[in-house]
N, C-alpha and C positions, 0 to 999 in steps of 0.2 A: 764347266766342262773342264778347259782348259786346268783353271786352274784345280778344279777337283784332279781331273790327272796328274800335275806337277806334285799337289799332295803326296798322293799316294805313292809317287816315285821318290819322294823325299823319305816316306815311312820306312819302304822297300830296304833301301839304303843303308837305313838304320838300323833295319833289325840285321841287315846281311850281316852289317860293322862288328856286332855283339855276339850274333850263332855262328858267323866262318869268320875264322879267325882270327879271333880278338885280340891274342898276344901278339902274331906273326905282323902286326898294320907297322910295327917300328922294325922289322926286315926288311931286308931285300933281297927277293924270291930267287934265284939263279941256280935252282938244280939242286943241290947238296942237299948231303942229310939234313940238315938242321935248317935249310931255309929250300925245302922244294917246292917246285913251282904250281902254281894255285889251278886247279881246274874244278871251273863249275857248271855242271850239264843240266840243262833244261829238263824238268820233272813230265818225259816224253811221254812213258806209260806206265799210269799208273801212278807215277811219282813218289812210290814207295824208293828211303835213301837205298836201301840195299838192293832194292833193285834196277835203279839205274843205273845207279855206281857197277855193278857187276856184269849192265852189257858193255862199259867201255871201260871195266876194269883191265883185261885179256890186251887190249890194247898198247895203253901205258905201260902196263907190264912189260911187252916185248920193248916197249923206246928205252926202256929202263936199263933190257939189258943190251942192247944192242949202243947206247951212249953212254951209258950209267948216271943218264939225269934220272933223277928221284921227284916223284907227283904226290898230292892230295891232292883227291877226287875227293868232291863235295856237290848236294840237291841243293838248287838254288829251290825256294819256296814257289814259287812261278815260274814264265817265259819274262815278266816284267824284270821280274827282281835279278836275274841270270843279266839279262843290259845292264842295269843299276849297278851290279855287282864289276861288272868290266869298265862302263865309264866309271866308277870313284875308285879304282885301280885294287879292287878287292881279289881280282883275278885273274893270272895272267894268259890264263888258254882255256875257251870254252865254245859248250855244244849247244848250236841253236838252230835253229831251226829258222829258214828261210829265212820269214818277215822278220825272228827277232832279231836276224845278221845284219838283213837289212836298213833296221833301225839302230842296232852299235855301230853300222861303219857311218851311217848319214853323220851319226855325231863324232865321227872321228876317236873310234877309243878302238874299232876292230879290225883285223884286216885277217882274208881269208889265212887260212893253215892249210886244211886238207876236206877233200871228199871221198866219202868212200865209191869205191867201181864193182860194180858187177853186174857181167858179164857185157862191158867194154861200153859199160854206161852209168852214168851217174844224175839218175832223176829216179822221182817217185809219185806216186798220185792220193789224190784227196779222196776222199768216196761219203754218199749219201747212203746209209742202211735202213731197213727197217725188218718186221718179220717175215717172215714168208709166205706167208697167209691174209697178211695188209692187203688191202685194196688202195693201192699207190702204186703207180710202176712208172710217172714222170717226177719231173720237180716241179711241174704245174701242179699237182695234183697231192703236194703238201702241202698246200692254200689249205688253209684252217687247222691244220693236225701241231702239233705240239714236236719239237726239236730239240735234243742235246745234242751240246756246241762245247770243248776243250776248252784251251786256255782263250782267252780274248785274244793275245800276240801268237796264238799257232798260227801260222800256214795253211797246213793240211787238218785240223781239227774247228776252225774256226771260221778265218778269209778265204780263202776258196771257195767254202761252199758257199757264202752268206753272197759270192762274188759271179757264184752261179746261179741264188734264187732270184739275184737283179736283174741276170741276163736273160732268164727267165720270165723276167716283167714284175717280177713277185716283191713286193715291200715285205722285208723279212719283220718288221715290227707291227707293220699294218694286216699282214695277212697269217701270221704265223698264231697261232693260239693260244701258245706259251712256249715263252724260249728259258729253254735250263741250262745255267753254264756252271759245267762238274767241274774244270781244270786240268783237265787229263782223257787224252783218246777212250783209254783204257772205259773211265767212271761214266764219256757219254754211252758205250756200249752196253757198261751193265744197269744204263738207266732204260733203257732199251727192252733190252732180254727180263727185266723186272719188271716194265711195262709201264713203268713211271713218262713215256714218253713213244711219242708216234715212228718218228726217224731220228738214228743217232749219224755224229759229224764227225768220222775221227779219218786216219789212213787207212791202207792198203796194205799195210807191211805190221801196221797196228792191228789190224782185224786176223790176216797171218797167225800173228804172236797169240795170238789169244786163245785161237783153235788148236795153234801146233800145241797152247798147257791146256786143253782140254775145259779155260774158261766160258767156252761159247759150243753148241754145235751146228754148225755151218747150216746142217742141213733143216735150219728153223728159222735165217736167215737171208733175206735175199738180196740187191743191189740196187738202189733208185738210178745213181751215177755215179761217173766215175772223171773225176776234173784232168785237164790236159797237166801234160808231164811241168813239174814242181823238179827245181835242182833240190838236188840229195839235200840234206840239211849237213852242214858245216863244219867242222871245229875252225875255231881263230884263234887269230895274238893278239892281245895285248898290242896296242900300236906304239906303244912307247917301250916297248922290250928292248935290249942294244940289240942290234942289226948283225951281229954275231951267233946272238944264241935263236934269231929266228931261222938265219942261214943254216942253224945247226940240226933243227927242230923238225922244219920242214922236209932238212935232207933223209934225216931219219926217218918220217912216214913216207916217204916216195920212195924208200928200197927197203924197208923193214918185212914187208911181203915175202923178200927172197934173205933173208940174215939168217945168216946162218943160227941154229937152237932155236928159232924164231915156227913154230906148229900155220899150219892153213886154219884149225881153230881158235888161234891165237888173233886172226885178223877181222877184227870186227867192227857195226856200226852199227848205226839207227837200228834202236831195239833189239841191240845186241846180234843182228844178224850179221851173219857172217857173209865178207867181200871179200873180188878177188886181189882190188890194190887200195890204195890212197892217192887219188890226184891231187899232185901240189903245185900244178898249171891251172889250174880252172878259173877259166874267166869272172872277174865280176861281173862281166855283163852279163851271164849266165840269168844271172838274179835279177834283169829287171822283167821277167815275169812277174818276177813276184814284190813286187817294186807297184807294178801295176797295179797288181790286183790290191795294194795297200792302197794306192791313192783312188780308190772306190771307197772305202770303208770313212768316210769323212772324220770329224771328231762330231758333228750331230748326227749323224747315221750311228757312233758310234754308242753317242750319249741317249740318244732315244734306244738302243739293245740293252744296253747295263740300265737301262727304267723301267724297261719290261720286264728284265729276267729274275728284277728284285720284286717285283709282284707275286702275292702266294694268291 
């Protein structure tokens, strides 16, 4: 399984090198118009290029306004592709999920840039959702049901839900009737509403965004479980960026919410949600909770989950 995962990672890196910035591999990104800083975003909600870019374009436009630095935003094909893009020097800045960030940080290619702050906190939650009339009220009662997850490297649409199943004494492979990996939070919710599964794993932020967009009627959905607080999905710097540029970017994100000409509508984070500010002093230790949950997902268990998800 390790060999298969390694091959998949290499393939993703090759795809990134041909699809994302094929010509700029020769140049050094410095934030100029000729060589803008390359920003790679995980496909957190829906996975569409335009939708995901629209979430983060406002704040990067604000940073451009305050610093003169130029950015080129792209969306990775998966969470794993963004990790590989950062670690293969195809991105200078990345938006990660907490688990994907832990993976990149452990490989020495990513360090924290900033996390969004809302009402004094930098946290969000993973959830398990089902239809309002479903006879499922607890995690234990998910046994024998069909369940949809997002990306296997997502904290809030996979890792934390798997951990909740394990904590409830359930084996995700043995005790679920079927596992569907949809690739994104929005796709998992759609699988639930369309009757393809009985339970969907996604973040509360993604659920609330779907409600706001009219993609789902909240009267038809109920919550089975809510996770412990998860560190907010971070923006990260490529570890190999020059230190003066890192400092310049950190200062820009720390002060962008009060910069002249920048409106509150431009200060947006995960899911395009307005945040109060960005914290550039967030501790790496805060991500230990994500690392702990990730450690529960052994290669053996992940392999079994992938095998079951491939069954039809």
